[in-house]
C-alpha positions as CSV (number, residue, x, y, z in Angstrom):
1,M,131.2,-70.5,63.3
2,R,128.6,-70.3,66.1
3,A,129.0,-68.3,69.1
4,R,127.0,-67.5,72.4
5,V,125.9,-64.8,73.9
6,A,127.3,-63.9,77.2
7,K,126.5,-61.7,80.6
8,W,129.6,-59.0,81.1
9,G,128.9,-56.7,83.7
10,N,125.6,-55.0,82.6
11,S,126.9,-55.6,78.8
12,A,126.6,-59.0,76.7
13,A,129.9,-60.1,75.2
14,V,130.9,-63.0,72.6
15,R,134.0,-64.7,72.9
16,L,136.2,-65.9,69.9
17,P,137.9,-69.2,70.0
18,K,141.6,-68.8,70.2
19,A,141.9,-70.6,66.9
20,L,140.1,-68.0,65.2
21,V,141.9,-65.1,66.8
22,D,145.3,-66.9,65.7
23,E,143.9,-67.7,62.0
24,M,142.8,-64.1,61.9
25,K,145.8,-62.8,63.4
26,L,143.6,-60.8,65.5
27,R,145.1,-58.4,68.3
28,P,143.6,-56.6,71.7
29,G,141.9,-53.3,70.6
30,Q,141.4,-53.9,67.0
31,E,138.2,-53.3,65.0
32,L,136.0,-56.1,63.6
33,E,133.0,-55.7,61.4
34,I,130.6,-58.3,62.5
35,T,127.2,-59.9,60.8
36,V,124.6,-61.2,63.1
37,R,122.2,-63.7,62.0
38,P,120.9,-65.2,65.2
39,I,119.9,-69.2,64.9
40,A,116.8,-70.1,64.9
41,P,116.2,-73.3,67.8
42,P,115.9,-76.5,65.9
43,R,112.4,-77.8,64.8
44,V,111.6,-81.4,66.2
45,T,109.1,-83.7,63.9
46,L,106.7,-85.5,65.2
47,D,108.8,-88.9,63.5
48,E,111.6,-87.4,66.2
49,M,109.1,-87.4,68.9
50,V,107.5,-90.6,68.2
51,A,110.9,-92.5,68.0
52,E,112.2,-90.8,71.1
53,M,108.7,-91.9,72.9
54,I,109.7,-95.7,71.8
55,R,113.0,-95.2,73.3
56,L,111.9,-94.2,76.8
57,G,109.7,-97.0,76.4
58,P,106.0,-97.3,78.2
59,E,107.7,-97.5,81.8
60,N,108.2,-94.0,81.6
61,E,105.0,-92.8,80.7
62,P,103.0,-90.9,83.3
63,P,100.1,-92.8,84.6
64,F,96.9,-92.7,83.2
65,E,93.8,-90.6,85.4
66,D,90.5,-91.0,84.2
67,W,88.5,-87.8,85.3
68,S,85.2,-88.8,84.0
69,E,85.0,-90.9,87.4
70,V,86.0,-87.9,89.6
71,E,82.9,-85.6,90.9
72,A,83.5,-82.0,91.0
73,P,82.7,-80.8,93.8
74,W,79.4,-78.0,93.7
75,L,79.6,-75.1,96.2
76,P,76.1,-74.0,97.4
77,Y,75.0,-71.4,95.3
78,E,74.6,-67.7,97.4
79,A,72.4,-65.3,96.1
80,D,73.9,-61.4,95.7
81,D,71.7,-59.5,98.1
82,K,73.6,-56.6,96.7
83,A,71.7,-56.3,93.3
């Protein structure tokens, strides 16, 4: 079973689903032993990314900007007289 940590005042809390509470016959105030194992976020493969790009289609592609045609402005050189 997976559970999400939530904020509860200044603390963190995990809610137990009713089905689990009923199945385990848990009551308020009862102590539990908990084993914690954080779940790593799923890794996206290159094949999945390409499939999503194909699904979205070229109309959702950002416009191409050719930066080679943009001339960068050069600021005038000012000598540092403090040296």
